[in-house]
Short mmCIF file of the C-alpha atoms (twelve columns), coordinates in Angstrom:
data_MODEL
# 
_entry.id   MODEL 
# 
loop_
_atom_site.group_PDB 
_atom_site.id 
_atom_site.type_symbol 
_atom_site.label_atom_id 
_atom_site.label_alt_id 
_atom_site.label_comp_id 
_atom_site.label_asym_id 
_atom_site.label_seq_id 
_atom_site.Cartn_x 
_atom_site.Cartn_y 
_atom_site.Cartn_z 
_atom_site.pdbx_PDB_model_num 
ATOM 1  C CA . MET A 1  9.194  -24.931 31.690 1 
ATOM 2  C CA . SER A 2  10.776 -21.883 33.346 1 
ATOM 3  C CA . LYS A 3  13.911 -22.138 35.404 1 
ATOM 4  C CA . GLY A 4  15.063 -20.014 38.328 1 
ATOM 5  C CA . PHE A 5  13.641 -18.825 41.601 1 
ATOM 6  C CA . ALA A 6  10.864 -16.560 40.349 1 
ATOM 7  C CA . THR A 7  8.482  -16.865 37.474 1 
ATOM 8  C CA . ASP A 8  6.215  -14.360 35.750 1 
ATOM 9  C CA . ASN A 9  3.200  -15.941 37.452 1 
ATOM 10 C CA . LEU A 10 4.512  -15.117 40.906 1 
ATOM 11 C CA . LYS A 11 5.205  -11.524 39.958 1 
ATOM 12 C CA . SER A 12 1.703  -10.935 38.702 1 
ATOM 13 C CA . LYS A 13 0.079  -12.453 41.800 1 
ATOM 14 C CA . LYS A 14 1.871  -10.129 44.191 1 
ATOM 15 C CA . SER A 15 0.608  -6.614  44.285 1 
ATOM 16 C CA . LYS A 16 3.198  -4.007  45.021 1 
ATOM 17 C CA . LYS A 17 1.920  -1.226  47.224 1 
ATOM 18 C CA . LYS A 18 4.090  1.826   47.248 1 
ATOM 19 C CA . PHE A 19 3.851  4.187   50.163 1 
ATOM 20 C CA . ILE A 20 3.621  7.712   48.823 1 
ATOM 21 C CA . PRO A 21 3.937  10.286  51.597 1 
ATOM 22 C CA . LYS A 22 1.229  12.912  51.537 1 
ATOM 23 C CA . GLU A 23 2.950  16.215  50.910 1 
ATOM 24 C CA . PRO A 24 0.995  19.419  51.215 1 
ATOM 25 C CA . GLU A 25 0.025  20.873  47.898 1 
ATOM 26 C CA . GLY A 26 -0.616 24.435  46.959 1 
ATOM 27 C CA . ARG A 27 1.052  27.516  48.367 1 
ATOM 28 C CA . LEU A 28 2.082  28.544  51.852 1 
ATOM 29 C CA . ILE A 29 0.569  31.979  51.199 1 
ATOM 30 C CA . SER A 30 -2.522 31.602  49.028 1 
ATOM 31 C CA . TRP A 31 -1.929 34.668  46.834 1 
ATOM 32 C CA . SER A 32 1.829  34.248  46.490 1 
ATOM 33 C CA . PRO A 33 3.559  32.165  43.797 1 
ATOM 34 C CA . TRP A 34 6.349  31.381  46.312 1 
ATOM 35 C CA . PRO A 35 6.998  29.409  48.530 1 
ATOM 36 C CA . PRO A 36 5.296  26.083  47.916 1 
ATOM 37 C CA . ALA A 37 3.442  24.486  50.821 1 
ATOM 38 C CA . ASN A 38 6.133  21.833  51.403 1 
ATOM 39 C CA . PHE A 39 8.861  24.486  51.740 1 
ATOM 40 C CA . GLN A 40 8.952  24.312  55.553 1 
ATOM 41 C CA . THR A 41 9.409  20.557  55.618 1 
ATOM 42 C CA . ARG A 42 11.899 20.478  52.776 1 
ATOM 43 C CA . TYR A 43 14.164 23.297  54.092 1 
ATOM 44 C CA . PRO A 44 13.781 23.438  57.885 1 
ATOM 45 C CA . ALA A 45 17.004 25.457  58.425 1 
ATOM 46 C CA . PHE A 46 16.033 28.237  56.005 1 
ATOM 47 C CA . PRO A 47 15.042 30.865  58.646 1 
ATOM 48 C CA . PHE A 48 18.270 30.291  60.553 1 
ATOM 49 C CA . VAL A 49 20.457 30.505  57.443 1 
ATOM 50 C CA . LEU A 50 18.644 33.594  56.215 1 
ATOM 51 C CA . THR A 51 19.132 35.316  59.600 1 
ATOM 52 C CA . ILE A 52 22.874 34.522  59.555 1 
ATOM 53 C CA . LEU A 53 23.187 35.883  56.000 1 
ATOM 54 C CA . ILE A 54 21.392 39.095  56.929 1 
ATOM 55 C CA . VAL A 55 23.654 39.620  59.960 1 
ATOM 56 C CA . VAL A 56 26.858 38.925  57.987 1 
ATOM 57 C CA . ILE A 57 25.860 41.155  55.078 1 
ATOM 58 C CA . GLY A 58 24.775 43.862  57.537 1 
ATOM 59 C CA . GLN A 59 28.085 43.758  59.336 1 
ATOM 60 C CA . TRP A 60 29.961 43.902  56.032 1 
ATOM 61 C CA . TYR A 61 27.897 46.881  54.894 1 
ATOM 62 C CA . LEU A 62 28.463 48.732  58.192 1 
ATOM 63 C CA . SER A 63 32.205 48.102  58.017 1 
ATOM 64 C CA . LEU A 64 32.282 49.674  54.526 1 
ATOM 65 C CA . LEU A 65 30.612 52.825  55.857 1 
ATOM 66 C CA . ARG A 66 33.380 53.490  58.397 1 
# 
């Protein structure tokens, strides 16, 4: 006789349903190996950060030319 709150019989009767979110598969641009289709949802701040980096590097480059 088993002791405790749960037994193996109870575990097998319950079916565990895991919710797997449906992520887009494939590529954002069909012919390009990069970026993957879920890139926009995974990194939503990427355009903003890239713009800031371009501006900072551009200002640094222009200051070197003076």
